[in-house]
BALOBA-1460 file (C-alpha; in Angstrom, 3 decimals):
// residues 399
<rec num="1" residu="f" x="24.799" y="-14.831" z="26.997"/>
<rec num="2" residu="q" x="21.484" y="-13.248" z="27.886"/>
<rec num="3" residu="q" x="21.423" y="-10.197" z="30.874"/>
<rec num="4" residu="f" x="18.252" y="-9.050" z="32.158"/>
<rec num="5" residu="s" x="17.872" y="-5.762" z="33.530"/>
<rec num="6" residu="d" x="15.049" y="-4.041" z="35.372"/>
<rec num="7" residu="t" x="14.224" y="-0.995" z="34.736"/>
<rec num="8" residu="g" x="12.302" y="-0.949" z="38.048"/>
<rec num="9" residu="s" x="8.974" y="-1.397" z="35.835"/>
<rec num="10" residu="r" x="6.497" y="-5.118" z="34.879"/>
<rec num="11" residu="k" x="6.907" y="-2.769" z="31.631"/>
<rec num="12" residu="e" x="10.303" y="-2.799" z="30.421"/>
<rec num="13" residu="h" x="13.203" y="-4.379" z="30.775"/>
<rec num="14" residu="v" x="16.312" y="-4.722" z="29.167"/>
<rec num="15" residu="k" x="18.639" y="-7.444" z="26.895"/>
<rec num="16" residu="i" x="21.461" y="-8.460" z="26.830"/>
<rec num="17" residu="t" x="23.052" y="-10.994" z="23.992"/>
<rec num="18" residu="s" x="26.070" y="-11.551" z="22.615"/>
<rec num="19" residu="e" x="28.452" y="-13.705" z="19.700"/>
<rec num="20" residu="p" x="31.788" y="-13.529" z="18.822"/>
<rec num="21" residu="k" x="32.778" y="-11.368" z="16.354"/>
<rec num="22" residu="p" x="33.146" y="-13.036" z="13.050"/>
<rec num="23" residu="g" x="36.240" y="-13.887" z="10.891"/>
<rec num="24" residu="f" x="36.981" y="-13.093" z="7.622"/>
<rec num="25" residu="l" x="35.584" y="-16.417" z="6.258"/>
<rec num="26" residu="e" x="31.845" y="-16.397" z="7.704"/>
<rec num="27" residu="r" x="31.820" y="-12.461" z="6.822"/>
<rec num="28" residu="l" x="33.235" y="-13.469" z="3.443"/>
<rec num="29" residu="s" x="29.858" y="-15.979" z="3.276"/>
<rec num="30" residu="e" x="27.770" y="-14.116" z="4.668"/>
<rec num="31" residu="t" x="28.824" y="-11.520" z="1.297"/>
<rec num="32" residu="s" x="28.441" y="-14.953" z="-0.529"/>
<rec num="33" residu="g" x="24.972" y="-15.524" z="-0.257"/>
<rec num="34" residu="g" x="24.467" y="-11.499" z="-0.083"/>
<rec num="35" residu="m" x="25.065" y="-11.995" z="-3.750"/>
<rec num="36" residu="l" x="23.690" y="-14.113" z="-4.532"/>
<rec num="37" residu="i" x="20.453" y="-12.437" z="-3.142"/>
<rec num="38" residu="g" x="21.385" y="-9.060" z="-5.055"/>
<rec num="39" residu="l" x="21.634" y="-11.116" z="-8.749"/>
<rec num="40" residu="v" x="18.430" y="-12.005" z="-8.129"/>
<rec num="41" residu="t" x="17.179" y="-7.890" z="-7.450"/>
<rec num="42" residu="f" x="19.074" y="-6.833" z="-9.811"/>
<rec num="43" residu="l" x="17.242" y="-9.187" z="-11.932"/>
<rec num="44" residu="l" x="14.075" y="-8.409" z="-11.347"/>
<rec num="45" residu="a" x="14.639" y="-4.912" z="-11.849"/>
<rec num="46" residu="f" x="14.812" y="-4.820" z="-15.504"/>
<rec num="47" residu="y" x="12.196" y="-7.160" z="-15.709"/>
<rec num="48" residu="l" x="10.132" y="-4.150" z="-13.231"/>
<rec num="49" residu="l" x="11.277" y="-1.148" z="-14.990"/>
<rec num="50" residu="f" x="10.661" y="-2.754" z="-18.555"/>
<rec num="51" residu="t" x="6.685" y="-4.044" z="-18.253"/>
<rec num="52" residu="n" x="6.143" y="-0.808" z="-16.542"/>
<rec num="53" residu="e" x="6.709" y="1.795" z="-18.989"/>
<rec num="54" residu="g" x="4.264" y="-1.132" z="-22.096"/>
<rec num="55" residu="r" x="1.636" y="-0.900" z="-18.979"/>
<rec num="56" residu="a" x="2.339" y="2.784" z="-19.261"/>
<rec num="57" residu="l" x="2.042" y="3.254" z="-22.404"/>
<rec num="58" residu="r" x="-0.663" y="1.208" z="-23.129"/>
<rec num="59" residu="t" x="-2.781" y="2.838" z="-20.499"/>
<rec num="60" residu="a" x="-2.438" y="6.226" z="-22.379"/>
<rec num="61" residu="k" x="-3.608" y="4.511" z="-25.742"/>
<rec num="62" residu="s" x="-7.039" y="3.186" z="-23.719"/>
<rec num="63" residu="l" x="-7.826" y="6.629" z="-22.243"/>
<rec num="64" residu="d" x="-6.891" y="8.374" z="-25.519"/>
<rec num="65" residu="e" x="-9.067" y="5.721" z="-26.674"/>
<rec num="66" residu="g" x="-12.064" y="6.050" z="-24.050"/>
<rec num="67" residu="l" x="-12.105" y="9.561" z="-24.514"/>
<rec num="68" residu="s" x="-12.612" y="9.744" z="-28.105"/>
<rec num="69" residu="l" x="-14.953" y="6.311" z="-27.457"/>
<rec num="70" residu="v" x="-17.381" y="7.781" z="-24.645"/>
<rec num="71" residu="v" x="-20.723" y="8.676" z="-24.844"/>
<rec num="72" residu="p" x="-22.464" y="10.911" z="-22.406"/>
<rec num="73" residu="l" x="-25.737" y="10.032" z="-21.354"/>
<rec num="74" residu="d" x="-28.692" y="12.621" z="-21.707"/>
<rec num="75" residu="s" x="-30.627" y="10.725" z="-18.641"/>
<rec num="76" residu="i" x="-29.664" y="8.121" z="-16.074"/>
<rec num="77" residu="h" x="-33.599" y="7.167" z="-15.641"/>
<rec num="78" residu="s" x="-34.092" y="5.780" z="-19.264"/>
<rec num="79" residu="i" x="-31.763" y="3.297" z="-20.811"/>
<rec num="80" residu="s" x="-31.168" y="4.106" z="-24.892"/>
<rec num="81" residu="q" x="-30.953" y="1.339" z="-27.141"/>
<rec num="82" residu="q" x="-28.706" y="2.856" z="-29.020"/>
<rec num="83" residu="n" x="-25.536" y="2.926" z="-26.678"/>
<rec num="84" residu="e" x="-25.497" y="-0.285" z="-26.259"/>
<rec num="85" residu="g" x="-21.708" y="-2.408" z="-25.814"/>
<rec num="86" residu="r" x="-20.657" y="1.691" z="-25.964"/>
<rec num="87" residu="l" x="-18.091" y="3.054" z="-23.453"/>
<rec num="88" residu="v" x="-21.528" y="5.396" z="-21.841"/>
<rec num="89" residu="h" x="-20.490" y="8.468" z="-19.389"/>
<rec num="90" residu="l" x="-22.732" y="9.279" z="-16.002"/>
<rec num="91" residu="a" x="-23.351" y="10.399" z="-12.649"/>
<rec num="92" residu="g" x="-26.075" y="10.280" z="-10.086"/>
<rec num="93" residu="a" x="-26.764" y="9.676" z="-6.602"/>
<rec num="94" residu="l" x="-26.381" y="5.431" z="-5.617"/>
<rec num="95" residu="s" x="-29.258" y="3.517" z="-4.903"/>
<rec num="96" residu="t" x="-29.749" y="0.298" z="-3.343"/>
<rec num="97" residu="s" x="-32.442" y="-1.647" z="-2.737"/>
<rec num="98" residu="k" x="-32.560" y="-2.924" z="1.083"/>
<rec num="99" residu="p" x="-30.320" y="-1.586" z="3.732"/>
<rec num="100" residu="l" x="-27.167" y="-2.937" z="6.066"/>
<rec num="101" residu="f" x="-27.628" y="-3.901" z="9.152"/>
<rec num="102" residu="d" x="-25.711" y="-4.743" z="12.341"/>
<rec num="103" residu="p" x="-28.610" y="-7.234" z="14.509"/>
<rec num="104" residu="s" x="-26.120" y="-7.534" z="17.551"/>
<rec num="105" residu="y" x="-26.019" y="-4.144" z="17.486"/>
<rec num="106" residu="g" x="-29.285" y="-2.502" z="15.988"/>
<rec num="107" residu="l" x="-27.971" y="-0.111" z="13.324"/>
<rec num="108" residu="s" x="-29.032" y="-0.615" z="9.765"/>
<rec num="109" residu="i" x="-28.171" y="2.533" z="6.550"/>
<rec num="110" residu="q" x="-29.222" y="2.924" z="3.545"/>
<rec num="111" residu="a" x="-25.387" y="2.239" z="2.149"/>
<rec num="112" residu="v" x="-22.882" y="0.626" z="-0.741"/>
<rec num="113" residu="k" x="-21.077" y="-0.905" z="2.258"/>
<rec num="114" residu="l" x="-21.522" y="-1.028" z="5.213"/>
<rec num="115" residu="k" x="-18.283" y="-2.457" z="8.293"/>
<rec num="116" residu="r" x="-18.059" y="-3.649" z="11.502"/>
<rec num="117" residu="k" x="-14.515" y="-2.672" z="12.986"/>
<rec num="118" residu="v" x="-14.292" y="-4.618" z="16.252"/>
<rec num="119" residu="e" x="-10.595" y="-3.344" z="18.666"/>
<rec num="120" residu="m" x="-10.050" y="-5.383" z="21.386"/>
<rec num="121" residu="y" x="-6.871" y="-3.754" z="24.682"/>
<rec num="122" residu="q" x="-3.594" y="-5.421" z="24.018"/>
<rec num="123" residu="w" x="-0.501" y="-5.410" z="24.862"/>
<rec num="124" residu="v" x="1.994" y="-4.045" z="22.820"/>
<rec num="125" residu="e" x="5.774" y="-4.511" z="22.426"/>
<rec num="126" residu="y" x="8.240" y="-2.529" z="21.520"/>
<rec num="127" residu="e" x="11.277" y="-2.595" z="20.727"/>
<rec num="128" residu="d" x="14.538" y="-0.807" z="20.264"/>
<rec num="129" residu="s" x="18.155" y="-2.376" z="19.376"/>
<rec num="130" residu="k" x="21.431" y="-1.135" z="18.986"/>
<rec num="131" residu="e" x="24.927" y="-3.375" z="18.307"/>
<rec num="132" residu="y" x="28.262" y="-2.063" z="19.632"/>
<rec num="133" residu="e" x="31.649" y="-3.488" z="19.974"/>
<rec num="134" residu="e" x="33.138" y="-4.474" z="23.028"/>
<rec num="135" residu="n" x="36.674" y="-7.015" z="23.928"/>
<rec num="136" residu="g" x="36.153" y="-8.651" z="20.423"/>
<rec num="137" residu="e" x="32.348" y="-9.200" z="21.082"/>
<rec num="138" residu="i" x="29.855" y="-8.262" z="18.771"/>
<rec num="139" residu="k" x="26.765" y="-7.443" z="20.592"/>
<rec num="140" residu="k" x="23.057" y="-6.513" z="21.309"/>
<rec num="141" residu="e" x="21.859" y="-4.351" z="23.970"/>
<rec num="142" residu="t" x="17.750" y="-4.416" z="23.406"/>
<rec num="143" residu="k" x="14.983" y="-2.247" z="25.292"/>
<rec num="144" residu="y" x="11.210" y="-3.984" z="25.336"/>
<rec num="145" residu="s" x="8.729" y="-1.442" z="26.166"/>
<rec num="146" residu="y" x="5.370" y="-3.148" z="26.330"/>
<rec num="147" residu="d" x="2.165" y="-0.893" z="26.460"/>
<rec num="148" residu="t" x="-1.764" y="-0.912" z="26.581"/>
<rec num="149" residu="e" x="-2.701" y="0.225" z="23.407"/>
<rec num="150" residu="w" x="-6.699" y="-0.154" z="20.882"/>
<rec num="151" residu="k" x="-5.830" y="-2.484" z="18.243"/>
<rec num="152" residu="s" x="-8.080" y="-4.275" z="15.428"/>
<rec num="153" residu="e" x="-6.106" y="-8.095" z="15.041"/>
<rec num="154" residu="v" x="-5.202" y="-10.150" z="17.846"/>
<rec num="155" residu="v" x="-1.003" y="-9.310" z="18.629"/>
<rec num="156" residu="n" x="0.740" y="-12.989" z="19.655"/>
<rec num="157" residu="s" x="1.682" y="-12.193" z="23.499"/>
<rec num="158" residu="r" x="3.378" y="-15.988" z="22.901"/>
<rec num="159" residu="n" x="6.014" y="-14.233" z="20.668"/>
<rec num="160" residu="f" x="6.892" y="-11.160" z="23.246"/>
<rec num="161" residu="d" x="10.445" y="-11.537" z="24.729"/>
<rec num="162" residu="r" x="8.560" y="-11.120" z="28.165"/>
<rec num="163" residu="e" x="4.920" y="-13.622" z="28.387"/>
<rec num="164" residu="i" x="4.138" y="-13.262" z="31.702"/>
<rec num="165" residu="g" x="2.606" y="-9.638" z="32.835"/>
<rec num="166" residu="h" x="1.579" y="-8.994" z="29.163"/>
<rec num="167" residu="k" x="-0.516" y="-12.075" z="28.368"/>
<rec num="168" residu="n" x="-2.988" y="-11.313" z="25.842"/>
<rec num="169" residu="p" x="-6.237" y="-13.400" z="24.825"/>
<rec num="170" residu="s" x="-6.063" y="-15.681" z="21.962"/>
<rec num="171" residu="a" x="-8.603" y="-14.784" z="20.216"/>
<rec num="172" residu="m" x="-11.916" y="-11.483" z="19.991"/>
<rec num="173" residu="a" x="-15.298" y="-12.361" z="20.841"/>
<rec num="174" residu="v" x="-16.592" y="-10.449" z="18.457"/>
<rec num="175" residu="e" x="-14.977" y="-10.115" z="14.328"/>
<rec num="176" residu="s" x="-15.206" y="-7.514" z="11.608"/>
<rec num="177" residu="f" x="-17.186" y="-8.018" z="8.874"/>
<rec num="178" residu="t" x="-18.103" y="-6.217" z="5.614"/>
<rec num="179" residu="a" x="-21.726" y="-6.219" z="4.361"/>
<rec num="180" residu="v" x="-22.066" y="-4.744" z="1.016"/>
<rec num="181" residu="s" x="-25.090" y="-4.291" z="-1.162"/>
<rec num="182" residu="p" x="-25.800" y="-6.617" z="-3.855"/>
<rec num="183" residu="n" x="-27.336" y="-4.660" z="-5.850"/>
<rec num="184" residu="v" x="-26.124" y="-1.489" z="-6.472"/>
<rec num="185" residu="q" x="-27.480" y="2.138" z="-8.990"/>
<rec num="186" residu="v" x="-27.625" y="4.894" z="-10.420"/>
<rec num="187" residu="g" x="-30.531" y="5.918" z="-11.818"/>
<rec num="188" residu="s" x="-31.593" y="2.936" z="-14.237"/>
<rec num="189" residu="f" x="-28.501" y="1.447" z="-14.360"/>
<rec num="190" residu="v" x="-27.210" y="-1.963" z="-12.230"/>
<rec num="191" residu="l" x="-22.929" y="-1.007" z="-10.700"/>
<rec num="192" residu="s" x="-21.198" y="-4.458" z="-11.327"/>
<rec num="193" residu="k" x="-18.292" y="-5.587" z="-9.368"/>
<rec num="194" residu="g" x="-16.019" y="-4.099" z="-9.729"/>
<rec num="195" residu="l" x="-16.908" y="-0.092" z="-9.603"/>
<rec num="196" residu="v" x="-19.122" y="-1.420" z="-6.265"/>
<rec num="197" residu="d" x="-15.375" y="-1.908" z="-4.462"/>
<rec num="198" residu="k" x="-14.108" y="1.026" z="-6.124"/>
<rec num="199" residu="i" x="-16.838" y="2.887" z="-3.404"/>
<rec num="200" residu="d" x="-14.632" y="2.513" z="-0.783"/>
<rec num="201" residu="d" x="-15.016" y="5.923" z="0.940"/>
<rec num="202" residu="f" x="-15.729" y="4.817" z="4.454"/>
<rec num="203" residu="k" x="-16.756" y="7.265" z="7.175"/>
<rec num="204" residu="q" x="-17.143" y="6.271" z="10.730"/>
<rec num="205" residu="l" x="-21.138" y="6.220" z="11.437"/>
<rec num="206" residu="s" x="-22.100" y="8.427" z="14.868"/>
<rec num="207" residu="l" x="-24.223" y="5.838" z="17.338"/>
<rec num="208" residu="s" x="-24.977" y="9.155" z="19.549"/>
<rec num="209" residu="h" x="-28.898" y="8.977" z="18.467"/>
<rec num="210" residu="l" x="-28.509" y="4.698" z="19.485"/>
<rec num="211" residu="e" x="-29.088" y="3.274" z="22.154"/>
<rec num="212" residu="d" x="-27.630" y="0.578" z="24.490"/>
<rec num="213" residu="p" x="-28.335" y="-2.821" z="22.556"/>
<rec num="214" residu="h" x="-27.754" y="-4.986" z="25.484"/>
<rec num="215" residu="a" x="-27.110" y="-4.558" z="29.526"/>
<rec num="216" residu="d" x="-23.300" y="-6.028" z="29.060"/>
<rec num="217" residu="v" x="-22.882" y="-3.272" z="25.841"/>
<rec num="218" residu="t" x="-22.295" y="0.548" z="27.065"/>
<rec num="219" residu="r" x="-21.835" y="3.443" z="23.898"/>
<rec num="220" residu="g" x="-19.421" y="5.859" z="24.889"/>
<rec num="221" residu="g" x="-18.818" y="8.399" z="21.866"/>
<rec num="222" residu="d" x="-19.053" y="6.616" z="18.937"/>
<rec num="223" residu="y" x="-18.225" y="3.481" z="20.021"/>
<rec num="224" residu="f" x="-19.238" y="0.310" z="22.026"/>
<rec num="225" residu="y" x="-18.065" y="-0.831" z="24.165"/>
<rec num="226" residu="h" x="-18.172" y="-4.312" z="25.478"/>
<rec num="227" residu="s" x="-16.127" y="-3.665" z="29.126"/>
<rec num="228" residu="d" x="-16.419" y="-2.664" z="32.846"/>
<rec num="229" residu="n" x="-15.242" y="0.416" z="32.620"/>
<rec num="230" residu="p" x="-15.073" y="2.239" z="29.107"/>
<rec num="231" residu="r" x="-12.411" y="4.795" z="30.739"/>
<rec num="232" residu="r" x="-10.368" y="2.171" z="32.353"/>
<rec num="233" residu="p" x="-9.797" y="-0.464" z="30.301"/>
<rec num="234" residu="e" x="-9.267" y="-3.980" z="30.863"/>
<rec num="235" residu="v" x="-7.187" y="-6.154" z="28.381"/>
<rec num="236" residu="g" x="-9.555" y="-8.363" z="26.587"/>
<rec num="237" residu="d" x="-12.375" y="-5.656" z="26.475"/>
<rec num="238" residu="l" x="-13.340" y="-4.770" z="23.142"/>
<rec num="239" residu="r" x="-14.517" y="-1.526" z="21.170"/>
<rec num="240" residu="v" x="-16.668" y="-1.738" z="18.184"/>
<rec num="241" residu="s" x="-16.894" y="1.358" z="15.502"/>
<rec num="242" residu="f" x="-19.142" y="1.734" z="12.028"/>
<rec num="243" residu="f" x="-18.310" y="2.956" z="9.369"/>
<rec num="244" residu="y" x="-20.486" y="3.514" z="5.978"/>
<rec num="245" residu="a" x="-19.669" y="3.874" z="2.908"/>
<rec num="246" residu="g" x="-21.857" y="5.515" z="-0.221"/>
<rec num="247" residu="l" x="-25.002" y="6.664" z="1.377"/>
<rec num="248" residu="s" x="-27.664" y="5.014" z="-1.385"/>
<rec num="249" residu="g" x="-30.017" y="7.085" z="0.559"/>
<rec num="250" residu="d" x="-31.359" y="10.373" z="2.059"/>
<rec num="251" residu="d" x="-30.787" y="10.527" z="6.232"/>
<rec num="252" residu="p" x="-31.646" y="12.805" z="8.384"/>
<rec num="253" residu="h" x="-28.566" y="12.053" z="10.052"/>
<rec num="254" residu="l" x="-26.440" y="11.561" z="7.239"/>
<rec num="255" residu="g" x="-28.520" y="14.228" z="5.159"/>
<rec num="256" residu="s" x="-28.449" y="13.499" z="1.027"/>
<rec num="257" residu="a" x="-27.630" y="9.840" z="-0.596"/>
<rec num="258" residu="d" x="-23.863" y="10.629" z="-2.279"/>
<rec num="259" residu="k" x="-23.367" y="11.135" z="-6.151"/>
<rec num="260" residu="v" x="-21.054" y="9.128" z="-8.115"/>
<rec num="261" residu="t" x="-19.353" y="9.370" z="-11.817"/>
<rec num="262" residu="v" x="-19.091" y="6.541" z="-13.977"/>
<rec num="263" residu="v" x="-17.523" y="5.862" z="-17.090"/>
<rec num="264" residu="a" x="-18.840" y="1.614" z="-18.697"/>
<rec num="265" residu="r" x="-19.898" y="-0.640" z="-20.912"/>
<rec num="266" residu="q" x="-23.428" y="-0.688" z="-20.623"/>
<rec num="267" residu="r" x="-25.472" y="-4.229" z="-21.709"/>
<rec num="268" residu="g" x="-28.846" y="-2.904" z="-21.187"/>
<rec num="269" residu="d" x="-29.539" y="-1.625" z="-17.692"/>
<rec num="270" residu="q" x="-25.565" y="-3.189" z="-16.201"/>
<rec num="271" residu="l" x="-22.518" y="-0.884" z="-16.531"/>
<rec num="272" residu="i" x="-20.062" y="-3.896" z="-16.999"/>
<rec num="273" residu="p" x="-15.972" y="-3.393" z="-18.175"/>
<rec num="274" residu="y" x="-15.590" y="-1.854" z="-21.260"/>
<rec num="275" residu="h" x="-11.634" y="-3.679" z="-23.190"/>
<rec num="276" residu="t" x="-10.413" y="-1.047" z="-25.911"/>
<rec num="277" residu="k" x="-8.261" y="-1.883" z="-28.619"/>
<rec num="278" residu="s" x="-4.990" y="-1.734" z="-26.500"/>
<rec num="279" residu="g" x="-5.675" y="-4.139" z="-24.745"/>
<rec num="280" residu="d" x="-6.556" y="-2.283" z="-21.464"/>
<rec num="281" residu="v" x="-9.882" y="-2.892" z="-19.413"/>
<rec num="282" residu="l" x="-12.195" y="0.615" z="-18.586"/>
<rec num="283" residu="e" x="-14.015" y="0.751" z="-15.407"/>
<rec num="284" residu="i" x="-13.945" y="4.321" z="-14.570"/>
<rec num="285" residu="l" x="-15.584" y="5.538" z="-10.854"/>
<rec num="286" residu="y" x="-15.522" y="8.741" z="-9.302"/>
<rec num="287" residu="p" x="-17.072" y="9.935" z="-6.224"/>
<rec num="288" residu="g" x="-19.097" y="13.689" z="-7.129"/>
<rec num="289" residu="d" x="-20.386" y="14.286" z="-10.500"/>
<rec num="290" residu="l" x="-17.728" y="15.419" z="-12.465"/>
<rec num="291" residu="s" x="-17.158" y="15.689" z="-16.811"/>
<rec num="292" residu="v" x="-15.361" y="13.724" z="-19.065"/>
<rec num="293" residu="e" x="-13.075" y="16.081" z="-19.779"/>
<rec num="294" residu="d" x="-11.920" y="15.196" z="-15.822"/>
<rec num="295" residu="v" x="-12.332" y="12.031" z="-15.600"/>
<rec num="296" residu="f" x="-10.166" y="11.218" z="-18.111"/>
<rec num="297" residu="q" x="-7.439" y="13.559" z="-16.758"/>
<rec num="298" residu="k" x="-7.937" y="12.197" z="-13.588"/>
<rec num="299" residu="e" x="-7.480" y="8.833" z="-15.200"/>
<rec num="300" residu="q" x="-4.142" y="9.967" z="-17.082"/>
<rec num="301" residu="e" x="-3.219" y="11.404" z="-13.911"/>
<rec num="302" residu="s" x="-2.550" y="8.406" z="-12.010"/>
<rec num="303" residu="n" x="-1.611" y="7.323" z="-14.989"/>
<rec num="304" residu="t" x="1.558" y="8.850" z="-14.292"/>
<rec num="305" residu="m" x="2.219" y="8.664" z="-10.565"/>
<rec num="306" residu="k" x="1.730" y="4.998" z="-10.828"/>
<rec num="307" residu="t" x="4.480" y="5.002" z="-13.929"/>
<rec num="308" residu="w" x="6.751" y="7.214" z="-11.989"/>
<rec num="309" residu="a" x="6.226" y="5.080" z="-9.007"/>
<rec num="310" residu="l" x="7.077" y="1.849" z="-10.176"/>
<rec num="311" residu="r" x="10.240" y="3.511" z="-12.443"/>
<rec num="312" residu="a" x="11.610" y="4.197" z="-8.243"/>
<rec num="313" residu="a" x="10.841" y="1.243" z="-7.400"/>
<rec num="314" residu="g" x="12.448" y="0.053" z="-10.395"/>
<rec num="315" residu="w" x="15.863" y="1.905" z="-10.347"/>
<rec num="316" residu="f" x="15.880" y="1.070" z="-6.261"/>
<rec num="317" residu="s" x="15.272" y="-2.397" z="-6.726"/>
<rec num="318" residu="m" x="18.398" y="-1.705" z="-9.114"/>
<rec num="319" residu="f" x="21.004" y="-0.059" z="-7.123"/>
<rec num="320" residu="v" x="20.411" y="-2.552" z="-4.153"/>
<rec num="321" residu="g" x="21.285" y="-5.164" z="-6.535"/>
<rec num="322" residu="i" x="23.974" y="-3.634" z="-7.695"/>
<rec num="323" residu="s" x="25.476" y="-2.670" z="-4.124"/>
<rec num="324" residu="l" x="24.905" y="-6.069" z="-2.534"/>
<rec num="325" residu="m" x="26.934" y="-7.961" z="-6.139"/>
<rec num="326" residu="t" x="30.172" y="-5.628" z="-4.848"/>
<rec num="327" residu="r" x="29.788" y="-6.149" z="-1.161"/>
<rec num="328" residu="i" x="32.939" y="-8.980" z="-1.827"/>
<rec num="329" residu="f" x="34.838" y="-4.897" z="-2.498"/>
<rec num="330" residu="y" x="34.442" y="-3.860" z="1.328"/>
<rec num="331" residu="t" x="34.795" y="-7.006" z="2.821"/>
<rec num="332" residu="l" x="37.813" y="-7.706" z="1.770"/>
<rec num="333" residu="v" x="39.308" y="-4.782" z="2.917"/>
<rec num="334" residu="d" x="36.668" y="-3.906" z="6.244"/>
<rec num="335" residu="w" x="40.058" y="-4.282" z="8.025"/>
<rec num="336" residu="f" x="41.180" y="-0.767" z="7.446"/>
<rec num="337" residu="p" x="39.114" y="1.729" z="8.522"/>
<rec num="338" residu="v" x="40.168" y="4.500" z="6.540"/>
<rec num="339" residu="v" x="40.216" y="2.465" z="2.913"/>
<rec num="340" residu="r" x="36.654" y="1.257" z="3.823"/>
<rec num="341" residu="d" x="35.738" y="3.409" z="3.656"/>
<rec num="342" residu="l" x="37.199" y="5.194" z="0.890"/>
<rec num="343" residu="v" x="35.720" y="2.008" z="-0.476"/>
<rec num="344" residu="n" x="32.481" y="2.402" z="1.125"/>
<rec num="345" residu="v" x="31.858" y="5.083" z="-1.375"/>
<rec num="346" residu="g" x="33.299" y="4.534" z="-4.327"/>
<rec num="347" residu="l" x="31.348" y="1.489" z="-4.377"/>
<rec num="348" residu="k" x="27.716" y="3.644" z="-3.445"/>
<rec num="349" residu="a" x="28.636" y="6.064" z="-6.135"/>
<rec num="350" residu="f" x="29.627" y="3.149" z="-8.790"/>
<rec num="351" residu="a" x="26.433" y="2.071" z="-8.095"/>
<rec num="352" residu="v" x="24.572" y="4.896" z="-8.413"/>
<rec num="353" residu="c" x="25.374" y="5.457" z="-11.996"/>
<rec num="354" residu="v" x="25.189" y="2.452" z="-12.801"/>
<rec num="355" residu="a" x="21.319" y="2.233" z="-11.768"/>
<rec num="356" residu="s" x="20.383" y="5.133" z="-13.381"/>
<rec num="357" residu="s" x="22.514" y="4.307" z="-16.919"/>
<rec num="358" residu="l" x="20.776" y="0.801" z="-16.774"/>
<rec num="359" residu="s" x="17.202" y="1.936" z="-15.349"/>
<rec num="360" residu="l" x="17.079" y="3.784" z="-18.693"/>
<rec num="361" residu="l" x="18.586" y="2.203" z="-20.592"/>
<rec num="362" residu="t" x="15.687" y="-0.389" z="-19.982"/>
<rec num="363" residu="i" x="13.176" y="2.233" z="-20.385"/>
<rec num="364" residu="s" x="14.087" y="2.938" z="-23.985"/>
<rec num="365" residu="a" x="14.119" y="-0.856" z="-24.958"/>
<rec num="366" residu="g" x="10.309" y="-0.760" z="-23.407"/>
<rec num="367" residu="w" x="8.917" y="2.520" z="-25.981"/>
<rec num="368" residu="l" x="11.512" y="1.355" z="-28.428"/>
<rec num="369" residu="f" x="8.042" y="-0.372" z="-30.103"/>
<rec num="370" residu="y" x="6.128" y="2.531" z="-29.241"/>
<rec num="371" residu="r" x="8.020" y="5.803" z="-28.912"/>
<rec num="372" residu="p" x="11.611" y="5.002" z="-31.401"/>
<rec num="373" residu="l" x="12.353" y="8.512" z="-30.718"/>
<rec num="374" residu="w" x="11.650" y="9.232" z="-27.414"/>
<rec num="375" residu="a" x="13.704" y="5.222" z="-27.370"/>
<rec num="376" residu="l" x="16.133" y="6.774" z="-28.964"/>
<rec num="377" residu="l" x="17.561" y="10.097" z="-26.941"/>
<rec num="378" residu="l" x="16.617" y="7.549" z="-23.202"/>
<rec num="379" residu="a" x="19.194" y="5.387" z="-24.477"/>
<rec num="380" residu="l" x="21.795" y="8.467" z="-25.535"/>
<rec num="381" residu="l" x="20.732" y="10.052" z="-22.165"/>
<rec num="382" residu="s" x="21.188" y="6.558" z="-20.027"/>
<rec num="383" residu="i" x="25.547" y="7.494" z="-21.031"/>
<rec num="384" residu="v" x="25.352" y="10.594" z="-19.342"/>
<rec num="385" residu="p" x="25.720" y="9.193" z="-15.233"/>
<rec num="386" residu="i" x="29.336" y="7.157" z="-17.013"/>
<rec num="387" residu="v" x="30.432" y="10.248" z="-18.426"/>
<rec num="388" residu="v" x="30.172" y="12.342" z="-15.581"/>
<rec num="389" residu="a" x="31.770" y="9.714" z="-13.152"/>
<rec num="390" residu="r" x="35.044" y="9.412" z="-15.390"/>
<rec num="391" residu="s" x="35.048" y="13.206" z="-16.136"/>
<rec num="392" residu="r" x="35.491" y="12.968" z="-11.721"/>
<rec num="393" residu="v" x="38.413" y="10.809" z="-12.008"/>
<rec num="394" residu="p" x="41.961" y="12.432" z="-11.955"/>
<rec num="395" residu="p" x="43.126" y="12.808" z="-15.659"/>
<rec num="396" residu="k" x="46.334" y="9.944" z="-14.562"/>
<rec num="397" residu="k" x="43.778" y="7.467" z="-13.068"/>
<rec num="398" residu="q" x="41.838" y="7.728" z="-16.516"/>
<rec num="399" residu="q" x="44.985" y="6.658" z="-18.530"/>
């Protein structure tokens, strides 16, 4: 059942749908499906937590190995055969053989990367839903609102609840793209593709010194507009902006070339990935002029942040999995409001304690072959959530 209610504006409307309240068997069936999803999520959490610890320790050992072997280069303009195959550290300004250009807009720049970003003025749909129970039915009230915005991707208006009056073009007349210089150097050394990929600190290019490239294109600020009136764009109008990364030559408007710091393996005049004994790969690039110690400290900090982020993701995955697998107990008593709420709180507390204990136990297993003492301490720590949970149970219930 659908009911449409216009608010007096083409840009907003409300739709109400209703369906019978699901019966006990239907809710039980949905819960059973959720239990299967929960089991899969629960098992994936073990894999994520266990492999993450091995990855973190392997990366840390590789960084320690790299720091002990790295050779700082005295000069980036001469290539020493003594450093062939070794891990080297160097810092200097970027340079490229040819400028990057976009002939369609008469633009060129001496940089590692040039990105053309095309946006189209389009309708965008937003929805805000709420559910409530009325006369034994579950009703869902959804408010759809529409607004026009500049978007870099084509918004498919066919998926709108009401396409009439909010239709978007199916494609853009001008496409976005990113051009990358085929040869990037620091001094006499050529950077590998992996190092070039790390140069991604894009900055918007000012277009104030450029003229309108075509009669049907108007420059406004740092944008080229394909529009009759850029101040009042219509759906389907385009605007184009440009971004660059790794300025590789002195530019009168942008300044001097960007400097980078690189740690990689020297092979002739090329800088390529270095494979450590721990099985990891070192191919590091940072903007600016950094010392060897600063580079490896940043890498260790990045490894620590990634490790904790994956630990949190693993714990949350385990918590969700346990919650879904125990949801059936909530379904069995959901027609008793007071009991339902108590059971819900109890199940959440149970999921938190079990997920915390199992997460710590899995992490300790990941450390077992690398740091046995730390693994034992974590295994003992995994018992704490269960002990805390049992200490809150009244004595009579424990008996």
